[in-house]
N, C-alpha and C positions, 0 to 999 in steps of 0.2 A: 898530392899533385894530380894523380889520376882522377880521384873523385871530384876535385875542384874543376878539372878540365871537363868532365862529363856534365857537372852542374852548369858551367858557363855555356857549354855548347847546346845543351838540350833542355835545361830547366829555367835558367835565369830569366830569359825574356819570353818564356812560353807558359802562359797562364794555365792552359789545359793540361800540360805535362805536370805542372805543380799540383793541380787538382787531382790528377790521376795518381801521382806519387803519394799525396796526402791521404787520399781515399784508400789506396792499396795498403799503406802502412796501418791505418786504423782497422781495415778489414782483416789483415793478417793477424794483428795483435788480438783483435776481438775474437776471431775464430779459434786461434791457438788457446787463448785464455778460456773461452767457453768449452773447447774440446778437453782441455786439461781438467777443468772443474767437472765436466760431465764424466770424464774417465774416472776421476777420483770418486765421484758419487756412485757411478755404476759399478766400479770395482769393489768399493766398500759394500754396496748392495749385494754383489755376487758373493763376496766373502761371507757377509752376514747370512745370506741365503744358504750357503754351504754349511756354515756353523749351525744354522737352524736345523738342517737335515741331520747333521751329526748329533745335535741335541735330541731330536726326535728319536733317532736310532738308539741312543743310550737310555732314553726314557722307556722305549719298547723293551730293551734288555732288562732294565731295572724292574719294569712291571712283570716280566716273565719270571725273573728270579724271586721277586716279591710274592708272586702267586704260589711258587713252590714253598717259600718260607711260611706263607699263610696257611698252606695246606697241612704242613707239619704241625703248626700251632693248632689247627683245627682238630688234628688227630688227638692231641693231648687234651684239648678242651672237651672233646667228645668222651674221652676216658673219664675225666673228672665229673662230667655231667651225669654219666650213667653209674649209679651207685654199685650195681652188681659188677660192671666191667672194671670200675676203679678198684673194687675189692679183689677181683680175680687177678688184675694186673699187679697189685701190691703183693699178693701171695705168690704170683709167678716169679717176681724178682727177688723175693725174700727167702724162697725155699727151693730146694732142688726140683728139677722137672718132674721126677717120679712122684714126689709128694704132691705136686700141683695136679697131676693126673688123678691121684687118689682123692684129693680134695674136691675135684670136679665131680668124680663119681659119687662121693658121699652126698654131695649137695643135690645131685641129680635124683638119687633114690629118696633122699629125705624130703625133697620138695616136689618130687614126681614131675619135674619140668626141666627143660634144657636151659641153662644159663649161658650168658654171652662168654664165648671162649676168647681169651686174649690172643692165642696163637692164630685162631681163625680170623679174628678181627684184623690183625696186621697183615695176614696173608691176602685178605680181600683188598686191603689198601694197596698192596704191591700190584695186584692184578688190575686194579682200576687205573693206575697211573703208569703208562708205558715208559715214562722218562726215568723211573726209579731203577737204578742198577742193583741196589741192595738196601734193605732196611734192617737195622741192627738195634737190639735192646741189650744194654749192658747192666748187669747186676753188680752193684758196688759191694754188697755183702758177700756174695758168692764168688766174686771175681770170675764171672762167667759171661760169655758173649752168645747171644741168640741171633742168628742171621737168617733173614728171609730174602732169598735171591729172586731175580727176575725169571729164573728158570723153574720157579715154584718149589725150590728146595728149601727145607728148614734145617738149619744146622745149630747144634749146641756145641760151643767151643770153650773148653776150660782155659782160663787165662791167668793162671796162678802167677803171682808176681815173681816167684823164684824162677819161673820158666818162660815168662813173656814180658814184653814191654807195654802190653795193652793197658794194664792198670795205671802205669805212669803216664801214658798218652792221654787216657781219659781224665786223669787228674789235672794234667797240664792244660788241657783244652776245655776244662770245665768252664761253662759260661759263654763259650764261643758259639755264636748262632750260625753264621754262614762262613765256612772256611774251606781250606783245601782238604781233599781226601787224604788221610794219613797213610803213608806207605806201609807202616807196620800193620795197620788194620786191614788194608787191602790184601797184604800177603797172608795174614792170618785167615781171612775169610776166603781167600783164593780168587779174588777179583782180577780180571785181566788188566794189563798195564795200559789203560786208556784214560784220557782226560776226564776227570770227575771232580765234583765239588760236593761238599756235605752241608747238611742243615742239622744242627745238634741242639737238643733241648733237654734240660734235666727233668727227671720224673720224681715226684715226691709222694710219700704215703699220704693219702687224703686225710686220714684220721690223725696221724701224729705230725704231719707236715715234714717228716724227715726225708732227706734225699736218699732214695733207694736205688738210683741208677740213671741212665741216660738213654734217650732215643736219638739214634744217629742214622740219617737217611742220605745215601749217596745217589746223586743224580748224574745223568749223562751230560757232560759239558757240551758236546756237539749239538745237543738239542737247542742250545741257546741260539744257534745260527738261524733257526727257523723264525725267530722274532726279528731277524734282520733281512728277511727275504724281500720285503717290500721296498727296502732302501738299497738293495744290493747294487743297482745300476748307478745310483747317484752317490753312494757312499765312498768316501776317500779316507786314506790313512788306516788306522787300526782302532778297533773297539776292544777294550779290556775290562775285565772284572777283577777287582782287587779285594782281598780280605782285609780285616782290620790291621793285620801285621804286615801288609804290603805284598803278600803272596799273590801270584797271578792265578786266578781261578779260570779265566777264559781269555783267549787272545785270538782275535779273528785272523791275525797274520801268522799265528803259530810260532812266534819267536820266543816268547817268555814263559812257556808252559813249565810248571814245576820249578819256578825261579822266583826270587825276590825281585820286584820291579825296581830298576835302578834309580828311578826318579820319585820313589815313594815319599821321601821327606818333602820334596817340592810340592807334590800333590797334596800332602796334608796341610801345608802352609798356604795353599792356593784357595781362594774363596770360591770362584765359579769357573772363570776362564783365565788362562794365563799362558805364558811362553816358557817352555822348559828348555833345558840345554839341547844343543844340536838343532835349534830352531824349530822345535815342535810346538804347535799351537794345541793346547790341551783344554778340553771341556769336561768337567766332572759332575757327577750326580751321586751324592752320598745317601745311603739308606741307613739312618742311624739305628733303627730298631733291629735290622738284620745284621748291622755291622759291616756291610760291604759297600764298595764304591765302584760305580760304572764310569769308565773313562774313555774319552775319544781323543786320539792324538793324530794330528795331520801335519806333515812337514810344510814349512812355508813355501818351498818350491812347488809342491803339489797343489797347495792352496792357490798359488799364483796362476796355475794353469787354468783355473776357473775363469779368469778374466784375460787370459793371454789372447784368445781370439777376439775378445772385445776390444783390446788395445789396437790390434791390427785393423779391425773394422772402423774404429773411430779415426785412426790415422788416415785410412783410405778415404773415408767420407770427408774429413777435414781438408785433405789435399784437393779433392774434387771441388769442394765448396770454395776454397781459396782460388783455384783455377778459374772457375766460372765467375766468382765475385770480382776478379780482376779483368778477365777477358771480355765479359759482356759490357761492363762500363767503359772499357777501353775502346770497344767498337763504337759505342754511342758517343763518347767524348771525341774520338777521331772524326766522326761524322760532323759533330758540332764545330770542331776545329776547322774542318774543310769548308764548311759553310761560312764560318767567321772570316776565313782568309778570302773567300769570294767577296764578302762585303767590304773588307779592307781594300782589295784590289779595285773594287767598284768606286769607293770613295776617292781613291787616288786618280782614277780616270776622270771623275767629276771635278776634282781639284785642278786637273790639267785642262779643263774647259769643255770636256765631252759631256754636254748636258743631255744628249740623247741616249746615254747609256742607261740600262735597266738591269735590275737583279732578277734573275730567273729562279725564284724560290716561291713556290705556291703553298708551302706547308702553313699550318695554322698555329704553330708554336711561337715562342718569343722571337726567335730569329726570323721566322717567316713574317711576323708582324713588323719587325724592324725593317725587313726588306720592303714590305708593302708600304710602310710609312715613308721610306726613302724614295720609292718610285712615285708615290702620291705627291711628295714634296717637290720632286723634280718636275712633275706635270704642272703643279701649281706655279712653280718658279718660271717654267717656260711660258705658261699662259700669262703670268704677271709681266714678264719681260716683253712679250709680244704686245700685251695690252698697253703698257706704258709707252713703248716705242711708237706704236701706231698712233696713240693719243697725242704724243708730242708732234708727230708729223701733221695730224689734223689741226692741232692748235697753231702750228707754224703757218699752215696754209690759210687758216681763218684770219689770223692776225697779220697776214702779209702786208696788207695795205697800211695797217697801223704801224707795223715795224718800219716800213719805208718812210712813213711820216716822221719817225724818230731821228732821221738823218739830221734834220735841223728844225726841231719843234718850235723854237723861239721865232724863227723866220715865219713859220706858218701862222702862229698865234698873232704875231705883230701884223702880218698881212691881212688876216681876217679882221683884226681890230680896226685897221685903217679903212677897210671896205665898209665895216659896220658904221663908223663915224661919218663916212661919206654919205651913206644912205640916209642916216638920221638928219644930216645937214640939208639934204635935198628933200626932206619931208617923208621919206619912205621908212616910216617907223616900223612897219611890219617886217620889212627886209632886214632891218637892224636886229629885230628880235630873233629872226631866223638865223642870222649869222652868229649871234651870241650863243644860241642853243647849239649850233654846229660846232662852234669853237670849244664849248664845254664838253660836248660829246667826244670830239677828237682828243681832248686832253685826258678824259677818263680812259680812253682806249690806249693812249700812249703810255700813261703812267703805270708802273708796275707796283702791285700791292702784295704784301706778304699774306694777308688774309682777305680773300675776296668773298663777299657775303651776298645774301639775297638782296639786301638793301642796295648794294652797288649795281647789281644787275637790273633791278627794277628802276633805278635812277637812270641807267643808260637807256632803258626802254622808254622812259618818260621823256627824256631829252629828244630821242629820235621821233617819238610820236608828236611832240610839241612842234617840231619843224613842219609836219604836215597839217597839224591843226591850224597853224598860222596861215599856211598856204591855202587850204580849202575852207577856212573860216567856219561858217555855219553849216557846211555840208559834211563835216567829219567831227567825231567826238571819241574820246577814249576814257576808260576807267581802270584803275589799278587797285585791287583789294588784297590786303594781307594783314594778318594779325601782327601787331607791333612786336610780339614775343618771338616771331619767326624771322625777323629782319636780320638777326645775327647768325643765322644758319649758314653753313658753308655752301658755296655755290661755284659751279664751273663757269669760268668767264665765257661770255657770248653764248649762253645756252638758251636764252629767251629772245634776245635781240634779233637773231637771224629769222626766227619764226614771225616776229612782228614785221620785219622787213619783207618777208615772203608775202604777207598779206598786202602790204603797200604796193608791191611790184605787180602781183598777180591777181589779188582779190578785190581791191577797192573799185567801186563803181562811181566814177566821177560825175556821171550824169544824174546821180541821185543825191538827195539832200540829207539822208538819214544814215550815212555810213558810220558804223560804230564797231569798236573792238574793245573787249574786256580781258583783263588779266587777273585771275583769281588764284591765290596761293593758299593751300590749306595743309593741315597735318593729317597723315593717315598712318598711324602706327609708327613703324620704323622708317617711313618714307615721307617725303614732301611731294605734293602733287600740285603742279601749276597747270591751270586750264586757260588756254588762249582761245577765245571764241569771237568770231566776227559774223557779220551779216552780209558778206560779200557775194561774189559770183558763185562760189562753190566749185566743186571738182566733179567732172564727169566720171561715171563708174569705171570706164576703161582706164582713164588716167589715174584714178585713185588706186586701182589694182596695180598699175605699173609703179606708182610711188611706193606702195607697200612692199613690192618685190625688191625694189631698189634699196629700200632701207635695210632689208634682211640680207642683201647680197654681201658676201665677204670681201670680194675684190672691189677696188675703186674704179668707177667708170667715168667720173668727171661731171656727171649730171646731178642735178639737185644738190648742189654743193652745200647750201645752207642747212637744209633739213638733215641731210646725211651726215654732215660734220657734227651736228649736235647729237644725233642718235648714236653714231659710231663712238664718239668720245665717252658718252655715258656708259655704253656697253663695255668698252675696253677697260674703263676705270673701275666700274662697280659691278659688272656682271649682267647676265641676261634679264634680271628682274627690273632693270632700269632702262630708260630710253623714252622714245616718243611714240604716241599712238595717234593716227590721223583718222578722223571721221568727217564726212562731208555730204551735203545734199545740194545738188545743183540748183542755183537760184535762191537758196536759203542761207548759205554760209558754210563755214568750216570750223570744226572744233579740234584743236590739237592739245593732247594731254601729255605733259612731260613729268616723269617720275624721277626724283632725286633721292639719295640717301639722307635721312634726317640726322645731321651731324652739326656740331658746333663748328665755327670757323677755325681752321687750323693753318698754321704756317706752312707754306709750300703748296697749298691746295689751289694751284695757279695754272694747272696744265690746260 
């Protein structure tokens, strides 16, 4: 009910509120959807970026351990490549150390040259690599351990199976490449209890290919951290190195040292990236040749922190966008609504008859154009009302005499007919013709026609001129010229007859025998032009100027009723392009040009 009440009071009959509501809903849904998609895309990008960092970190660790594994492989390959060193090493592992020393001395004196010493070779290797904690050679035949420490000490440690676990350890770990540093070996050699990992490679007799022992190198685990230095600020979670059996060789967090990794089975079954128990996102890189795996684990919560700030930023930006996307259109729409209400109030004032009201809106947009069109329409309406009203008054004044005659037209016609017959019976034939023309002229004035044409007006002029032709006989003549195709054009009643009458009253020279008047009607584009020309007295310049001023005067003075009535009616009905133009030369005559609109006869064109 509450929502229905709000809709009925604020939205039902308010188009702009509906537009604002519709636009706001679309805007909010669009921004929220776009923000959500952008958040999902950017969060996934942030997670992927972090995973890429983790992957580059484990690649760096893998490369570091791989380099150590490769260096041990290189040691063994160098032994096999050097025939003398390979022979010395085999003798070193297959015979007691004292015998090896005697062997070296015998060869030195026999060959008179110094051969490559196995002990010196491995001591140099330890000196060249500061990451080595201890390098050990184990003799399988003698069950004896030779240790080269980072402190440049060389130890020979008997490891008889009856008194030591070393032979069993070496046997069990045979074939293991990279693994954990064995606790029994460390204790036997006397290494400190620090994190270490080992690289173990078997050594064979080059001649017989029989296994004669193992090379076991212990590296400082903490040196691995150096390969993570460039990722330290961006790295998250833990970086671990696992041996083939799942033992932790390195843990950047220090949690699982000397332990079996609890998720080793899941790691082995995982291809590249996966989710472990407790919500750990794991990425692994396995070095199959060395037999070790480098692992990155990041808790989901810690990974989510990478885009936590992004979520808040997107939420803030989306809220601001929604606010501005609603507020700014609301201001524009409210402005349009206010202007629309002004137009509505204006139309109500016009409906109540206030035709002088105008909309004060000068802007050039659609509402401004509507306002301007309304104002222009009212201006034209007022002009039209004023024009038609005044034209009707002029017409009424012009036809006053004719209207008075309509009181009893039959009486007038009958009376004129009796007078005409009397004149004919007395021999005054010309008087009879004059009375006949006058009777027809009155009849044409009194009768009302729906369509008044040029033909009707010219006929009225002819009848009027015929009266005076009969009166003055050979001293007066007239001529009417018009193309027959123009006779059906619409014409204002009594628009030429008053001009002709004006000549008879003021211009004809009765003492002359060549009085003449011509009426010529021609087509001129969208207009009809009637030229009434006579050879009468003409008009003096001062009087001509006064006539022209009187024609252009807006208010009625009562003078020059005939000419002014024609001119005013044409101007009021059709505009300033139409009306009459007077030109005259004293003693030579007068020319009056009348311009009408070129239109076919229409019903009601009778004003």
